[in-house]
N, CA, C and O atoms as CSV, one atom per row, in Angstrom:
chain,resi,resn,atom,element,x,y,z
A,1,UNK,N,N,11.357,-18.676,-3.877
A,1,UNK,CA,C,11.499,-18.934,-5.297
A,1,UNK,C,C,10.168,-18.598,-5.945
A,1,UNK,O,O,9.170,-19.256,-5.647
A,2,UNK,N,N,10.114,-17.640,-6.784
A,2,UNK,CA,C,8.884,-17.258,-7.460
A,2,UNK,C,C,8.539,-18.246,-8.549
A,2,UNK,O,O,9.236,-19.242,-8.743
A,3,UNK,N,N,7.474,-17.969,-9.252
A,3,UNK,CA,C,7.089,-18.833,-10.356
A,3,UNK,C,C,7.956,-18.533,-11.561
A,3,UNK,O,O,8.070,-17.376,-11.968
A,4,UNK,N,N,8.575,-19.563,-12.144
A,4,UNK,CA,C,9.356,-19.353,-13.357
A,4,UNK,C,C,8.469,-18.806,-14.464
A,4,UNK,O,O,7.285,-19.137,-14.537
A,5,UNK,N,N,9.027,-17.987,-15.308
A,5,UNK,CA,C,8.266,-17.390,-16.412
A,5,UNK,C,C,7.619,-18.478,-17.257
A,5,UNK,O,O,8.264,-19.467,-17.605
A,6,UNK,N,N,6.375,-18.298,-17.578
A,6,UNK,CA,C,5.671,-19.235,-18.425
A,6,UNK,C,C,4.960,-20.358,-17.690
A,6,UNK,O,O,4.266,-21.153,-18.323
A,7,UNK,N,N,5.109,-20.449,-16.383
A,7,UNK,CA,C,4.445,-21.496,-15.628
A,7,UNK,C,C,3.159,-20.969,-15.022
A,7,UNK,O,O,3.047,-19.794,-14.673
A,8,UNK,N,N,2.204,-21.853,-14.906
A,8,UNK,CA,C,0.960,-21.491,-14.235
A,8,UNK,C,C,1.271,-21.246,-12.761
A,8,UNK,O,O,2.168,-21.889,-12.214
A,9,UNK,N,N,0.564,-20.345,-12.112
A,9,UNK,CA,C,0.813,-20.068,-10.696
A,9,UNK,C,C,0.780,-21.337,-9.857
A,9,UNK,O,O,-0.125,-22.159,-9.999
A,10,UNK,N,N,1.759,-21.492,-8.992
A,10,UNK,CA,C,1.809,-22.624,-8.085
A,10,UNK,C,C,2.548,-23.831,-8.617
A,10,UNK,O,O,2.932,-24.700,-7.835
A,11,UNK,N,N,2.762,-23.919,-9.920
A,11,UNK,CA,C,3.417,-25.114,-10.463
A,11,UNK,C,C,4.926,-25.020,-10.281
A,11,UNK,O,O,5.543,-24.025,-10.661
A,12,UNK,N,N,5.505,-26.036,-9.711
A,12,UNK,CA,C,6.940,-26.150,-9.492
A,12,UNK,C,C,7.508,-25.059,-8.588
A,12,UNK,O,O,8.705,-24.775,-8.646
A,13,UNK,N,N,6.692,-24.462,-7.776
A,13,UNK,CA,C,7.160,-23.439,-6.848
A,13,UNK,C,C,7.419,-24.025,-5.471
A,13,UNK,O,O,7.393,-25.244,-5.302
A,14,UNK,N,N,7.668,-23.172,-4.485
A,14,UNK,CA,C,7.936,-23.651,-3.132
A,14,UNK,C,C,6.758,-24.406,-2.537
A,14,UNK,O,O,6.937,-25.207,-1.619
A,15,UNK,N,N,5.569,-24.165,-3.043
A,15,UNK,CA,C,4.403,-24.875,-2.538
A,15,UNK,C,C,4.283,-26.274,-3.132
A,15,UNK,O,O,3.404,-27.042,-2.740
A,16,UNK,N,N,5.152,-26.605,-4.065
A,16,UNK,CA,C,5.135,-27.930,-4.673
A,16,UNK,C,C,5.478,-28.960,-3.605
A,16,UNK,O,O,6.406,-28.731,-2.829
A,17,UNK,N,N,4.768,-30.088,-3.531
A,17,UNK,CA,C,5.021,-31.084,-2.479
A,17,UNK,C,C,6.493,-31.506,-2.421
A,17,UNK,O,O,7.088,-31.886,-3.430
A,18,UNK,N,N,7.056,-31.429,-1.229
A,18,UNK,CA,C,8.437,-31.829,-1.015
A,18,UNK,C,C,9.468,-30.749,-1.258
A,18,UNK,O,O,10.624,-30.905,-0.865
A,19,UNK,N,N,9.079,-29.653,-1.899
A,19,UNK,CA,C,10.047,-28.605,-2.238
A,19,UNK,C,C,10.660,-27.992,-0.988
A,19,UNK,O,O,11.865,-27.745,-0.952
A,20,UNK,N,N,9.863,-27.745,0.022
A,20,UNK,CA,C,10.392,-27.138,1.248
A,20,UNK,C,C,11.305,-28.089,2.019
A,20,UNK,O,O,12.070,-27.652,2.879
A,21,UNK,N,N,11.232,-29.374,1.722
A,21,UNK,CA,C,12.082,-30.353,2.389
A,21,UNK,C,C,13.471,-30.434,1.771
A,21,UNK,O,O,14.379,-31.023,2.357
A,22,UNK,N,N,13.638,-29.850,0.597
A,22,UNK,CA,C,14.945,-29.881,-0.066
A,22,UNK,C,C,15.921,-28.958,0.658
A,22,UNK,O,O,15.517,-27.943,1.226
A,23,UNK,N,N,17.206,-29.312,0.635
A,23,UNK,CA,C,18.208,-28.415,1.225
A,23,UNK,C,C,18.191,-27.052,0.524
A,23,UNK,O,O,17.871,-26.961,-0.662
A,24,UNK,N,N,18.531,-26.020,1.250
A,24,UNK,CA,C,18.509,-24.654,0.725
A,24,UNK,C,C,19.335,-24.525,-0.555
A,24,UNK,O,O,18.911,-23.853,-1.495
A,25,UNK,N,N,20.508,-25.162,-0.603
A,25,UNK,CA,C,21.353,-25.016,-1.792
A,25,UNK,C,C,20.716,-25.648,-3.028
A,25,UNK,O,O,20.947,-25.190,-4.146
A,26,UNK,N,N,19.922,-26.692,-2.834
A,26,UNK,CA,C,19.226,-27.325,-3.960
A,26,UNK,C,C,18.100,-26.410,-4.443
A,26,UNK,O,O,17.926,-26.217,-5.646
A,27,UNK,N,N,17.343,-25.853,-3.510
A,27,UNK,CA,C,16.277,-24.910,-3.895
A,27,UNK,C,C,16.866,-23.708,-4.625
A,27,UNK,O,O,16.302,-23.245,-5.617
A,28,UNK,N,N,18.004,-23.199,-4.136
A,28,UNK,CA,C,18.654,-22.051,-4.783
A,28,UNK,C,C,19.115,-22.417,-6.192
A,28,UNK,O,O,18.964,-21.629,-7.126
A,29,UNK,N,N,19.682,-23.624,-6.341
A,29,UNK,CA,C,20.135,-24.065,-7.664
A,29,UNK,C,C,18.955,-24.217,-8.621
A,29,UNK,O,O,19.070,-23.877,-9.798
A,30,UNK,N,N,17.822,-24.723,-8.131
A,30,UNK,CA,C,16.629,-24.832,-8.977
A,30,UNK,C,C,16.161,-23.454,-9.423
A,30,UNK,O,O,15.763,-23.265,-10.572
A,31,UNK,N,N,16.212,-22.503,-8.515
A,31,UNK,CA,C,15.808,-21.140,-8.843
A,31,UNK,C,C,16.719,-20.559,-9.923
A,31,UNK,O,O,16.249,-19.896,-10.848
A,32,UNK,N,N,18.012,-20.809,-9.802
A,32,UNK,CA,C,18.982,-20.297,-10.784
A,32,UNK,C,C,18.825,-20.968,-12.142
A,32,UNK,O,O,19.169,-20.378,-13.166
A,33,UNK,N,N,18.315,-22.179,-12.163
A,33,UNK,CA,C,18.219,-22.962,-13.397
A,33,UNK,C,C,16.795,-23.104,-13.905
A,33,UNK,O,O,16.457,-24.104,-14.538
A,34,UNK,N,N,15.978,-22.132,-13.639
A,34,UNK,CA,C,14.558,-22.193,-14.023
A,34,UNK,C,C,14.330,-22.615,-15.466
A,34,UNK,O,O,13.419,-23.396,-15.738
A,35,UNK,N,N,15.124,-22.124,-16.383
A,35,UNK,CA,C,14.922,-22.418,-17.802
A,35,UNK,C,C,15.299,-23.830,-18.199
A,35,UNK,O,O,15.051,-24.231,-19.336
A,36,UNK,N,N,15.893,-24.596,-17.294
A,36,UNK,CA,C,16.345,-25.944,-17.616
A,36,UNK,C,C,15.275,-27.007,-17.380
A,36,UNK,O,O,15.459,-28.158,-17.775
A,37,UNK,N,N,14.187,-26.653,-16.759
A,37,UNK,CA,C,13.116,-27.622,-16.548
A,37,UNK,C,C,11.778,-26.970,-16.854
A,37,UNK,O,O,11.551,-25.795,-16.564
A,38,UNK,N,N,10.895,-27.771,-17.452
A,38,UNK,CA,C,9.609,-27.244,-17.888
A,38,UNK,C,C,8.423,-28.050,-17.375
A,38,UNK,O,O,7.268,-27.717,-17.642
A,39,UNK,N,N,8.721,-29.107,-16.638
A,39,UNK,CA,C,7.643,-29.916,-16.071
A,39,UNK,C,C,8.176,-30.654,-14.848
A,39,UNK,O,O,9.360,-30.561,-14.523
A,40,UNK,N,N,7.311,-31.371,-14.188
A,40,UNK,CA,C,7.681,-32.065,-12.948
A,40,UNK,C,C,8.790,-33.092,-13.176
A,40,UNK,O,O,9.721,-33.189,-12.377
A,41,UNK,N,N,8.694,-33.844,-14.244
A,41,UNK,CA,C,9.695,-34.879,-14.512
A,41,UNK,C,C,11.091,-34.269,-14.682
A,41,UNK,O,O,12.066,-34.778,-14.129
A,42,UNK,N,N,11.180,-33.190,-15.439
A,42,UNK,CA,C,12.465,-32.526,-15.635
A,42,UNK,C,C,12.991,-31.932,-14.336
A,42,UNK,O,O,14.193,-31.975,-14.073
A,43,UNK,N,N,12.097,-31.379,-13.523
A,43,UNK,CA,C,12.513,-30.821,-12.243
A,43,UNK,C,C,13.047,-31.926,-11.336
A,43,UNK,O,O,14.079,-31.751,-10.688
A,44,UNK,N,N,12.361,-33.048,-11.286
A,44,UNK,CA,C,12.817,-34.164,-10.446
A,44,UNK,C,C,14.177,-34.677,-10.911
A,44,UNK,O,O,15.031,-35.011,-10.091
A,45,UNK,N,N,14.377,-34.738,-12.226
A,45,UNK,CA,C,15.657,-35.185,-12.761
A,45,UNK,C,C,16.771,-34.224,-12.351
A,45,UNK,O,O,17.855,-34.654,-11.957
A,46,UNK,N,N,16.504,-32.943,-12.442
A,46,UNK,CA,C,17.496,-31.939,-12.045
A,46,UNK,C,C,17.780,-32.019,-10.545
A,46,UNK,O,O,18.936,-31.923,-10.133
A,47,UNK,N,N,16.748,-32.191,-9.730
A,47,UNK,CA,C,16.944,-32.337,-8.284
A,47,UNK,C,C,17.826,-33.548,-8.015
A,47,UNK,O,O,18.738,-33.482,-7.191
A,48,UNK,N,N,17.563,-34.639,-8.695
A,48,UNK,CA,C,18.356,-35.849,-8.503
A,48,UNK,C,C,19.824,-35.591,-8.852
A,48,UNK,O,O,20.715,-35.979,-8.097
A,49,UNK,N,N,20.080,-34.946,-9.978
A,49,UNK,CA,C,21.449,-34.634,-10.398
A,49,UNK,C,C,22.130,-33.723,-9.380
A,49,UNK,O,O,23.293,-33.930,-9.035
A,50,UNK,N,N,21.412,-32.729,-8.908
A,50,UNK,CA,C,21.987,-31.789,-7.936
A,50,UNK,C,C,22.303,-32.494,-6.617
A,50,UNK,O,O,23.323,-32.211,-5.989
A,51,UNK,N,N,21.432,-33.407,-6.201
A,51,UNK,CA,C,21.672,-34.134,-4.952
A,51,UNK,C,C,22.885,-35.048,-5.079
A,51,UNK,O,O,23.629,-35.222,-4.113
A,52,UNK,N,N,23.094,-35.631,-6.251
A,52,UNK,CA,C,24.262,-36.485,-6.454
A,52,UNK,C,C,25.561,-35.685,-6.397
A,52,UNK,O,O,26.573,-36.183,-5.904
A,53,UNK,N,N,25.538,-34.462,-6.892
A,53,UNK,CA,C,26.734,-33.608,-6.885
A,53,UNK,C,C,27.055,-33.049,-5.517
A,53,UNK,O,O,28.179,-32.617,-5.263
A,54,UNK,N,N,26.092,-33.057,-4.656
A,54,UNK,CA,C,26.186,-32.464,-3.327
A,54,UNK,C,C,27.215,-33.091,-2.486
A,54,UNK,O,O,27.403,-32.688,-1.338
């Protein structure tokens, strides 16, 4: 998962703590929904929602 447009290098990417521990389908969904989160809190909320739907 590359860096979403507009983010500083390294922020919210695969190097983000815990990101590699997420299931592949969650990481893929985050990649597809890059424009839906703009900070750590929003990303965590989206991860939580995706995990509940799983």
